[in-house]
Every structure is written in C-alpha cells, then in structure tokens.
VOPAGU-2260 file (C-alpha; in pm, 1 decimal, decimal comma):
REM VOPAGU-2260
SITE   aa  ch    i         X         Y         Z
SITE  MET   A    0   14735,7   30868,0   -8134,7
SITE  LEU   A    1   14962,2   30645,1   -7925,4
SITE  PRO   A    2   14956,1   30353,7   -8172,3
SITE  ALA   A    3   15067,3   30586,1   -8457,1
SITE  ARG   A    4   15348,4   30722,3   -8238,4
SITE  VAL   A    5   15464,5   30379,2   -8157,5
SITE  HIS   A    6   15457,5   30252,7   -8523,0
SITE  LYS   A    7   15610,5   30550,5   -8702,8
SITE  SER   A    8   15846,8   30723,0   -8470,9
SITE  ARG   A    9   16185,8   30676,4   -8282,0
SITE  VAL   A   10   15978,9   30457,9   -8058,4
SITE  ARG   A   11   15968,5   30183,6   -8316,7
SITE  LYS   A   12   16348,1   30205,2   -8352,2
SITE  VAL   A   13   16378,6   30156,7   -7979,6
SITE  LEU   A   14   16148,2   29862,7   -7966,1
SITE  ASP   A   15   16311,7   29693,3   -8271,4
SITE  GLY   A   16   16649,3   29732,1   -8099,4
SITE  VAL   A   17   16508,5   29573,1   -7784,7
SITE  LEU   A   18   16360,0   29284,0   -7981,8
SITE  ALA   A   19   16698,6   29240,2   -8164,7
SITE  ASP   A   20   16888,6   29242,6   -7843,2
SITE  PRO   A   21   16675,6   29231,2   -7529,3
SITE  LYS   A   22   16987,5   29249,1   -7303,0
SITE  THR   A   23   17007,8   29623,1   -7384,3
SITE  SER   A   24   16672,9   29677,6   -7189,6
SITE  SER   A   25   16697,8   29754,6   -6821,7
SITE  PHE   A   26   16334,5   29623,8   -6802,2
SITE  PHE   A   27   16450,8   29290,3   -6961,7
SITE  ILE   A   28   16740,9   29262,2   -6714,8
SITE  GLU   A   29   16497,3   29334,1   -6423,3
SITE  ALA   A   30   16251,0   29064,5   -6547,7
SITE  VAL   A   31   16526,4   28805,8   -6581,4
SITE  GLU   A   32   16684,7   28892,1   -6243,6
SITE  ASN   A   33   16319,8   28844,7   -6089,8
SITE  ILE   A   34   16291,3   28497,6   -6256,7
SITE  VAL   A   35   16634,1   28402,4   -6123,4
SITE  LYS   A   36   16528,3   28512,4   -5775,1
SITE  VAL   A   37   16183,8   28366,6   -5740,6
SITE  GLY   A   38   16152,6   28111,0   -6027,5
SITE  ALA   A   39   15965,6   28134,7   -6345,4
SITE  ARG   A   40   15628,1   27990,3   -6219,6
SITE  VAL   A   41   15616,3   28242,3   -5926,6
SITE  ALA   A   42   15733,6   28536,6   -6147,7
SITE  GLU   A   43   15460,5   28467,3   -6404,7
SITE  SER   A   44   15187,9   28414,1   -6146,5
SITE  ALA   A   45   14944,8   28685,6   -6049,8
SITE  MET   A   46   15137,7   28746,7   -5729,5
SITE  GLY   A   47   15461,5   28758,1   -5895,3
SITE  GLN   A   48   15340,3   29012,7   -6154,9
SITE  TYR   A   49   15183,0   29220,1   -5872,1
SITE  ALA   A   50   15519,9   29241,9   -5699,0
SITE  VAL   A   51   15673,8   29408,0   -6002,3
SITE  PHE   A   52   15372,4   29587,7   -6105,1
SITE  GLU   A   53   15497,9   29939,2   -6000,8
SITE  ASN   A   54   15822,6   29901,9   -6188,4
SITE  ILE   A   55   15652,3   29834,0   -6520,8
SITE  GLN   A   56   15374,4   30086,3   -6509,3
SITE  PRO   A   57   15363,8   30316,5   -6825,3
SITE  GLY   A   58   15374,8   30632,9   -6602,6
SITE  TYR   A   59   15115,2   30907,3   -6676,3
SITE  TYR   A   60   14973,0   30696,3   -6963,0
SITE  GLY   A   61   14806,4   30480,7   -6684,4
SITE  GLU   A   62   14619,0   30148,5   -6728,2
SITE  ARG   A   63   14436,5   30269,8   -7040,4
SITE  GLY   A   64   14773,7   30356,7   -7198,0
SITE  SER   A   65   14897,1   30018,6   -7107,3
SITE  VAL   A   66   14611,6   29856,8   -7295,8
SITE  VAL   A   67   14661,9   30081,4   -7601,8
SITE  LEU   A   68   15031,3   30008,1   -7594,3
SITE  HIS   A   69   14967,3   29630,7   -7577,0
SITE  GLN   A   70   14735,1   29665,2   -7881,8
SITE  ALA   A   71   14986,7   29867,1   -8066,7
SITE  LEU   A   72   15269,1   29611,6   -7989,1
SITE  PHE   A   73   15050,5   29320,3   -8098,1
SITE  ALA   A   74   14984,4   29491,0   -8431,9
SITE  LEU   A   75   15355,3   29580,9   -8472,0
SITE  TYR   A   76   15486,5   29248,5   -8371,0
SITE  PRO   A   77   15243,4   28963,7   -8470,2
SITE  PRO   A   78   15273,5   28630,2   -8281,2
SITE  GLU   A   79   15490,3   28472,2   -8559,0
SITE  VAL   A   80   15754,9   28760,8   -8513,2
SITE  LEU   A   81   15764,9   28721,8   -8147,0
SITE  ASN   A   82   15775,6   28340,6   -8152,6
SITE  THR   A   83   16062,0   28353,2   -8387,5
SITE  ALA   A   84   16251,7   28592,1   -8156,2
SITE  GLN   A   85   16166,4   28397,6   -7836,0
SITE  PRO   A   86   16514,9   28239,8   -7809,8
SITE  ARG   A   87   16652,0   28592,9   -7773,3
SITE  TYR   A   88   16423,7   28690,4   -7478,9
SITE  ALA   A   89   16426,1   28358,2   -7307,2
SITE  PRO   A   90   16360,6   28280,2   -7012,3
SITE  LEU   A   91   16070,6   28515,0   -7040,4
SITE  SER   A   92   15749,4   28401,2   -7196,6
SITE  THR   A   93   15614,5   28606,2   -7489,4
SITE  GLN   A   94   15346,0   28752,0   -7263,2
SITE  THR   A   95   15587,1   28848,1   -6995,8
SITE  PHE   A   96   15822,9   29000,6   -7255,4
SITE  ILE   A   97   15546,1   29205,3   -7394,1
SITE  HIS   A   98   15412,4   29319,8   -7063,7
SITE  SER   A   99   15730,7   29361,3   -6850,1
SITE  VAL   A  100   15975,3   29484,2   -7136,8
SITE  LEU   A  101   15810,1   29613,9   -7440,0
SITE  VAL   A  102   15519,9   29801,6   -7289,1
SITE  PRO   A  103   15748,9   29990,7   -7042,7
SITE  GLU   A  104   16008,5   30048,8   -7301,3
SITE  ALA   A  105   15747,7   30201,1   -7539,4
SITE  ALA   A  106   15607,3   30413,3   -7257,4
SITE  LEU   A  107   15959,6   30525,0   -7164,6
SITE  ALA   A  108   16043,8   30614,6   -7518,3
SITE  LEU   A  109   15705,4   30818,6   -7552,7
SITE  ILE   A  110   15788,4   30999,5   -7230,5
SITE  MET   A  111   16131,6   31080,3   -7361,1
SITE  GLN   A  112   15957,3   31226,5   -7673,3
SITE  ASP   A  113   15695,3   31414,2   -7475,0
SITE  THR   A  114   15938,4   31577,5   -7235,5
SITE  GLY   A  115   16254,0   31595,9   -7446,7
SITE  SER   A  116   16446,9   31438,0   -7158,8
SITE  SER   A  117   16709,8   31171,2   -7128,0
SITE  ARG   A  118   16631,5   30803,4   -7056,4
SITE  PRO   A  119   16732,9   30839,5   -6683,2
SITE  ASP   A  120   16513,2   31146,7   -6645,9
SITE  ALA   A  121   16222,6   31002,1   -6847,5
SITE  LEU   A  122   16244,1   30685,2   -6619,5
SITE  LYS   A  123   16214,3   30910,1   -6300,9
SITE  THR   A  124   15911,7   31086,6   -6475,2
SITE  MET   A  125   15758,6   30749,1   -6563,7
SITE  ARG   A  126   15791,5   30599,2   -6209,6
SITE  ALA   A  127   15685,6   30928,0   -6039,9
SITE  SER   A  128   15375,8   30975,6   -6251,9
SITE  SER   A  129   15246,6   30612,5   -6238,0
SITE  ARG   A  130   15007,5   30686,3   -5958,5
SITE  TYR   A  131   14868,5   30985,9   -6142,6
SITE  GLY   A  132   14828,7   30768,6   -6461,3
SITE  SER   A  133   14642,1   30491,8   -6260,1
SITE  LEU   A  134   14403,5   30752,8   -6122,1
SITE  MET   A  135   14343,7   30945,5   -6432,6
SITE  PHE   A  136   14347,5   30674,0   -6690,9
SITE  PRO   A  137   14216,9   30354,8   -6526,8
SITE  ASP   A  138   14147,4   30049,9   -6731,6
C-alpha cells in the first residue's frame, strides 16, 4: 500500500521536487547544518545518526514504515538516478540523503494526505506520533 502511494500520488511530486532542489527541504537543511556542526564523519557515524534519529522518524509509520519507504524510494530512484543527482545534495552521502531527507519527506507527505493537514501541522503529527510508531510498528 505505501509503495503505491509513494509512486503514484502527490508524494512522488514532492519527492521529485526535493531531488531537483534539495534546499527546498527542511530535512535537507537540518542534515547539512548537522554536518557543518559536527563534521561529515561524525554525522554519518552510528552515534551521529542516533543524535538526529528522533527528527527523521516517519511518525506513526514506525520502523517498519521506514523500511517500506526505503524500499519504495530505491525502486523509484535507482542508484544511477541518485548518483547523477549527488552534486545537488552534497555534502550528504546518498545513504544519508535517502535516510535523513527522502524518507522523512515521504512520510510527511503521506501524513499530510492521511490527515488533510498542512505541512507544519503534519510535521507536528509526525514528531508527536513517532513513539507510537516505534512501539506499534517496530522493525
């Protein structure tokens, strides 16, 4: 269900827009600011990812939803597409761009659809429901 919604809905347009111009994404801006603050090596380490874990959780979709969204994104954007776009999302690695930008953007767009809410309200819902998602839909 989620992969089809990502591939065929407004969600795809949002993701295509972020891929075309990552600076339009608040998640991208946060990820770049984190790299500037702590350095790329630390930001990409397990500890660095843990430090921002809560901000990029897919809300009530949980860890299982995150895995499904990753799979849908890899199908939507094969490695050659992402590698070609890499200069646009530098200094992030491809993995960090997917995990820290595209997955939360997809989850946020889905929550906006689910609730019919604005981006700021959906972001509040996403952040407020991440504990629920982690408990109900663990990996």
